MARLUMBA-826381 format. One record per residue (C-alpha): x, y, z; residue number from 1; residue in three letters. Coordinates in pm, 1 decimal, padded with zeros to 6 digits. Each point is the difference from the previous one (the first is absolute). Layout:
(site (X,Y,Z),NUM,"ALA")
...
***
This chain:
(site (-00332.8,01605.1,-02252.9),1,"MET")
(site (-00011.3,-00343.3,-00154.1),2,"ARG")
(site (00072.7,-00297.0,00224.2),3,"ALA")
(site (00372.0,-00075.3,00032.2),4,"VAL")
(site (00101.0,-00361.4,00070.2),5,"THR")
(site (00345.7,-00123.6,00091.0),6,"LYS")
(site (00098.1,-00363.4,00057.2),7,"THR")
(site (00273.1,-00092.5,00245.5),8,"LEU")
(site (00171.8,-00339.9,00004.7),9,"THR")
(site (00290.3,00081.7,00232.0),10,"THR")
(site (00054.9,00162.5,00336.8),11,"VAL")
(site (00023.8,00378.8,-00012.4),12,"GLY")
(site (-00204.0,00307.9,-00086.0),13,"PRO")
(site (-00193.6,00054.8,-00321.0),14,"SER")
(site (00063.4,00309.0,-00203.5),15,"THR")
(site (-00201.2,00296.0,00122.6),16,"ALA")
(site (-00343.6,00081.4,-00139.6),17,"VAL")
(site (-00017.8,00383.8,-00012.5),18,"PRO")
(site (-00335.2,00147.4,00098.0),19,"MET")
(site (-00176.7,00314.6,-00123.5),20,"ASP")
(site (-00001.4,00222.7,00309.3),21,"THR")
(site (-00207.2,00266.4,-00179.0),22,"TYR")
(site (-00316.3,-00214.1,00001.0),23,"ILE")
(site (-00241.9,00076.9,00282.3),24,"ALA")
(site (-00130.9,-00180.6,00186.0),25,"PRO")
(site (00301.3,-00231.3,-00004.3),26,"PHE")
(site (-00083.6,-00371.9,00004.4),27,"GLN")
(site (00197.9,-00301.4,-00112.4),28,"ALA")
(site (-00091.0,-00368.7,00014.0),29,"SER")
(site (00277.1,-00252.6,00046.0),30,"ILE")
(site (-00033.6,-00369.8,-00078.3),31,"GLY")
(site (00248.7,-00277.1,00075.5),32,"VAL")
(site (-00042.8,-00337.9,-00168.2),33,"VAL")
(site (00199.5,-00304.5,00108.0),34,"MET")
(site (00014.8,-00205.0,-00319.2),35,"GLN")
(site (-00047.5,-00375.5,00006.9),36,"GLY")
(site (00112.5,-00165.4,00324.5),37,"SER")
(site (00239.0,00283.6,00081.0),38,"THR")
(site (00079.5,00071.1,00362.0),39,"TYR")
(site (00126.5,00354.3,00033.4),40,"ALA")
(site (00052.4,00277.4,00249.2),41,"GLU")
(site (-00018.5,00354.8,-00128.9),42,"CYS")
(site (-00052.2,00352.1,00122.2),43,"THR")
(site (-00186.2,00273.9,-00185.5),44,"ILE")
(site (00203.0,00320.1,00024.6),45,"GLN")
(site (-00052.1,00365.5,-00089.5),46,"TYR")
(site (00217.0,00309.1,-00026.5),47,"THR")
(site (-00061.5,00373.2,00003.3),48,"LEU")
(site (00320.1,00060.5,-00197.7),49,"ASP")
(site (00019.9,00061.5,-00375.1),50,"ASN")
(site (00109.3,-00337.2,-00143.3),51,"VAL")
(site (00047.8,00159.0,-00343.0),52,"LEU")
(site (00281.6,00225.7,00130.6),53,"ASP")
(site (00323.0,-00204.7,-00014.6),54,"SER")
(site (00173.2,00239.7,00242.0),55,"SER")
(site (-00237.3,-00110.5,00280.1),56,"ILE")
(site (00019.3,-00327.7,00191.4),57,"THR")
(site (-00362.2,-00064.5,00102.0),58,"PRO")
(site (-00085.1,-00101.6,00354.3),59,"TYR")
(site (-00257.5,-00282.0,00003.4),60,"TRP")
(site (-00260.9,-00058.2,00272.4),61,"TRP")
(site (-00183.9,-00329.3,00051.7),62,"ASP")
(site (-00373.5,00024.9,-00055.0),63,"LEU")
(site (-00181.1,-00156.3,00294.1),64,"THR")
(site (-00363.3,-00098.8,00007.9),65,"THR")
(site (-00259.1,00188.0,00202.5),66,"ASP")
(site (-00119.0,-00196.4,00303.0),67,"ALA")
(site (-00355.1,00013.2,-00140.8),68,"ASP")
(site (00112.5,-00227.2,-00285.0),69,"ASP")
(site (00138.3,-00270.4,00227.9),70,"LEU")
(site (-00157.0,-00285.9,00187.4),71,"GLU")
(site (00145.3,-00089.6,00343.4),72,"ASP")
(site (00262.0,-00233.9,-00141.1),73,"GLU")
(site (00117.8,00260.7,-00251.9),74,"GLY")
(site (-00149.7,-00109.1,-00331.4),75,"TYR")
(site (-00115.1,00232.6,-00274.4),76,"LEU")
(site (-00358.1,-00090.5,-00085.4),77,"LEU")
(site (-00223.3,-00037.7,-00302.1),78,"LEU")
(site (-00338.3,00169.7,00024.6),79,"GLU")
(site (-00140.9,-00351.4,00033.0),80,"SER")
(site (00215.2,-00045.9,00310.4),81,"GLY")
(site (00248.7,-00237.3,-00165.1),82,"GLY")
(site (00364.8,00039.1,00094.6),83,"LYS")
(site (00239.5,00100.5,-00275.9),84,"LEU")
(site (00337.1,00105.3,00130.3),85,"LEU")
(site (00152.9,00016.7,00344.3),86,"GLN")
(site (00179.4,00307.9,00124.1),87,"GLU")
(site (00263.1,-00065.0,00265.3),88,"THR")
(site (-00048.4,00336.3,00169.0),89,"GLY")
(site (00305.4,00163.7,-00153.5),90,"ASP")
(site (-00151.9,00053.6,-00343.2),91,"GLY")
(site (00126.7,-00328.5,-00148.1),92,"ILE")
(site (-00258.6,-00191.1,-00202.8),93,"LEU")
(site (00037.6,-00377.4,00026.3),94,"VAL")
(site (-00190.2,-00240.3,-00218.9),95,"SER")
(site (-00032.4,-00302.8,-00217.2),96,"SER")
(site (-00345.5,00128.9,-00093.4),97,"GLU")
(site (-00062.6,00219.8,-00299.0),98,"ASN")
(site (-00104.3,00363.0,00044.8),99,"ILE")
(site (-00038.4,00299.6,00226.2),100,"VAL")
(site (-00113.7,00350.8,-00081.1),101,"THR")
(site (00086.0,00308.8,00200.2),102,"ARG")
(site (-00093.1,00362.1,-00050.6),103,"VAL")
(site (00217.8,00305.0,00064.2),104,"ILE")
(site (-00204.1,00315.6,00048.5),105,"ASP")
(site (00282.5,00243.6,00076.2),106,"PHE")
(site (00235.9,00145.5,-00265.2),107,"PRO")
(site (00320.9,-00191.2,-00066.5),108,"VAL")
(site (00262.7,00048.2,-00270.7),109,"ALA")
(site (00052.1,-00369.1,-00080.5),110,"ALA")
(site (-00089.3,-00353.9,00109.5),111,"ILE")
(site (00196.8,-00324.8,-00022.3),112,"ARG")
(site (00000.7,-00356.5,00132.0),113,"ALA")
(site (00301.4,-00137.7,00184.7),114,"ASN")
(site (00022.2,-00381.6,00002.9),115,"VAL")
(site (00193.0,-00129.2,00302.6),116,"THR")
(site (-00055.4,-00372.9,-00059.6),117,"SER")
(site (-00134.1,-00207.6,-00290.1),118,"ILE")
(site (-00018.4,-00372.0,-00074.3),119,"SER")
(site (00212.0,-00142.0,-00282.4),120,"ALA")
(site (-00166.1,00054.0,-00336.6),121,"GLY")
(site (-00258.8,00228.5,00156.9),122,"GLY")
(site (-00127.7,00335.3,-00120.6),123,"ALA")
(site (-00177.2,00294.3,00158.2),124,"VAL")
(site (-00195.4,00244.5,-00216.7),125,"SER")
(site (-00053.0,00348.1,00134.9),126,"PHE")
(site (-00260.1,00233.9,-00157.3),127,"THR")
(site (-00064.2,00369.2,00069.5),128,"VAL")
(site (-00304.3,00188.9,-00127.4),129,"LEU")
(site (-00050.4,00368.8,00076.1),130,"GLN")
(site (-00333.1,00178.5,-00032.4),131,"ALA")
(site (-00135.9,00344.3,00074.9),132,"GLY")
(site (-00116.6,00329.1,-00142.6),133,"MET")
(site (00253.5,00245.2,-00139.7),134,"PRO")
(site (00069.3,00283.7,00245.9),135,"GLY")
(site (-00110.0,00356.8,-00072.6),136,"GLN")
***
Protein backbone atom coordinates (compact mmCIF):
# COMPACT_ATOMS: atom_id res chain seq x y z
CA MET A 1 0.00 0.00 0.00
CA ARG A 2 1.29 3.44 -0.84
CA ALA A 3 1.29 6.05 1.91
CA VAL A 4 -2.04 7.86 2.24
CA THR A 5 -1.97 11.43 3.60
CA LYS A 6 -4.96 13.51 4.62
CA THR A 7 -4.85 17.11 5.85
CA LEU A 8 -7.38 18.41 8.34
CA THR A 9 -7.99 22.11 8.99
CA THR A 10 -11.20 21.86 11.01
CA VAL A 11 -12.52 19.93 13.98
CA GLY A 12 -13.88 16.49 13.12
CA PRO A 13 -12.80 13.13 11.75
CA SER A 14 -10.83 12.56 8.56
CA THR A 15 -12.18 10.23 5.94
CA ALA A 16 -11.28 6.63 6.64
CA VAL A 17 -8.14 5.03 5.23
CA PRO A 18 -9.12 1.41 4.37
CA MET A 19 -6.48 -1.19 5.15
CA ASP A 20 -5.64 -4.46 3.39
CA THR A 21 -6.58 -7.08 6.00
CA TYR A 22 -5.26 -9.91 3.79
CA ILE A 23 -1.61 -8.91 4.32
CA ALA A 24 0.19 -10.88 7.02
CA PRO A 25 1.81 -9.93 9.24
CA PHE A 26 -0.34 -6.81 9.54
CA GLN A 27 1.57 -3.61 10.33
CA ALA A 28 0.71 0.02 9.75
CA SER A 29 2.67 3.15 10.63
CA ILE A 30 0.77 6.30 11.48
CA GLY A 31 2.28 9.78 11.44
CA VAL A 32 0.68 13.02 12.63
CA VAL A 33 2.27 16.33 11.65
CA MET A 34 1.20 19.61 13.23
CA GLN A 35 1.97 22.12 10.49
CA GLY A 36 3.55 25.47 11.30
CA SER A 37 2.68 26.80 14.77
CA THR A 38 -0.52 24.76 14.94
CA TYR A 39 -1.82 23.72 18.32
CA ALA A 40 -4.12 20.75 17.92
CA GLU A 41 -5.68 17.90 19.81
CA CYS A 42 -6.46 14.75 17.87
CA THR A 43 -7.14 11.09 18.40
CA ILE A 44 -6.04 8.27 16.11
CA GLN A 45 -8.95 5.88 15.67
CA TYR A 46 -9.48 2.46 14.10
CA THR A 47 -12.45 0.30 13.17
CA LEU A 48 -13.00 -3.38 12.50
CA ASP A 49 -16.04 -2.60 10.34
CA ASN A 50 -16.07 -2.46 6.54
CA VAL A 51 -15.96 1.28 5.75
CA LEU A 52 -16.58 0.54 2.06
CA ASP A 53 -20.05 -0.90 2.81
CA SER A 54 -22.48 2.05 2.96
CA SER A 55 -25.07 -0.07 4.81
CA ILE A 56 -22.74 -0.27 7.85
CA THR A 57 -22.11 2.52 10.36
CA PRO A 58 -18.57 1.81 11.60
CA TYR A 59 -17.78 1.87 15.30
CA TRP A 60 -14.49 3.69 15.96
CA TRP A 61 -12.09 2.94 18.83
CA ASP A 62 -9.39 5.35 20.04
CA LEU A 63 -5.88 4.03 19.57
CA THR A 64 -3.95 4.41 22.82
CA THR A 65 -0.22 4.18 23.21
CA ASP A 66 1.49 1.26 24.91
CA ALA A 67 2.93 2.19 28.30
CA ASP A 68 6.39 1.20 27.01
CA ASP A 69 6.27 4.17 24.62
CA LEU A 70 5.57 6.73 27.33
CA GLU A 71 7.75 8.58 29.78
CA ASP A 72 6.33 9.28 33.27
CA GLU A 73 4.68 12.53 32.25
CA GLY A 74 3.01 10.90 29.24
CA TYR A 75 5.06 12.02 26.25
CA LEU A 76 5.70 9.97 23.15
CA LEU A 77 9.45 9.84 22.60
CA LEU A 78 11.96 10.01 19.79
CA GLU A 79 14.63 7.32 19.81
CA SER A 80 17.00 10.10 20.86
CA GLY A 81 14.81 10.67 23.92
CA GLY A 82 13.32 13.95 22.68
CA LYS A 83 9.66 14.57 23.41
CA LEU A 84 7.33 14.86 20.43
CA LEU A 85 3.70 14.71 21.40
CA GLN A 86 1.88 14.44 24.69
CA GLU A 87 -0.86 11.91 25.25
CA THR A 88 -3.41 12.88 27.89
CA GLY A 89 -4.12 9.30 28.92
CA ASP A 90 -7.37 9.00 26.99
CA GLY A 91 -5.78 8.62 23.57
CA ILE A 92 -5.85 12.34 22.72
CA LEU A 93 -2.63 13.66 21.18
CA VAL A 94 -1.87 17.26 22.16
CA SER A 95 0.86 19.28 20.54
CA SER A 96 2.28 22.38 19.01
CA GLU A 97 5.25 20.26 17.95
CA ASN A 98 5.46 18.53 14.62
CA ILE A 99 5.31 14.73 14.39
CA VAL A 100 4.56 11.42 16.04
CA THR A 101 4.65 7.93 14.60
CA ARG A 102 2.72 4.97 15.94
CA VAL A 103 2.55 1.39 14.77
CA ILE A 104 -0.50 -0.88 14.74
CA ASP A 105 0.44 -4.55 14.67
CA PHE A 106 -3.04 -6.07 14.86
CA PRO A 107 -5.48 -6.23 11.90
CA VAL A 108 -7.89 -3.32 11.51
CA ALA A 109 -10.28 -2.48 8.68
CA ALA A 110 -9.58 1.27 8.58
CA ILE A 111 -7.76 4.11 10.37
CA ARG A 112 -8.63 7.79 10.72
CA ALA A 113 -7.68 10.89 12.70
CA ASN A 114 -10.29 12.81 14.68
CA VAL A 115 -9.35 16.43 15.44
CA THR A 116 -11.07 17.72 18.59
CA SER A 117 -9.36 21.13 18.75
CA ILE A 118 -7.19 23.15 16.35
CA SER A 119 -5.82 26.69 16.34
CA ALA A 120 -7.15 29.17 13.78
CA GLY A 121 -5.43 28.73 10.43
CA GLY A 122 -3.81 25.51 11.61
CA ALA A 123 -3.50 22.19 9.82
CA VAL A 124 -2.85 18.61 10.86
CA SER A 125 -1.54 16.09 8.33
CA PHE A 126 -2.21 12.44 9.00
CA THR A 127 -0.31 9.72 7.09
CA VAL A 128 -0.88 5.95 7.08
CA LEU A 129 1.55 3.45 5.56
CA GLN A 130 0.85 -0.28 5.61
CA ALA A 131 3.50 -2.94 5.06
CA GLY A 132 3.68 -6.71 5.17
CA MET A 133 3.92 -9.90 3.17
CA PRO A 134 0.90 -11.15 1.25
CA GLY A 135 -0.84 -14.01 3.08
CA GLN A 136 -0.81 -17.55 1.72
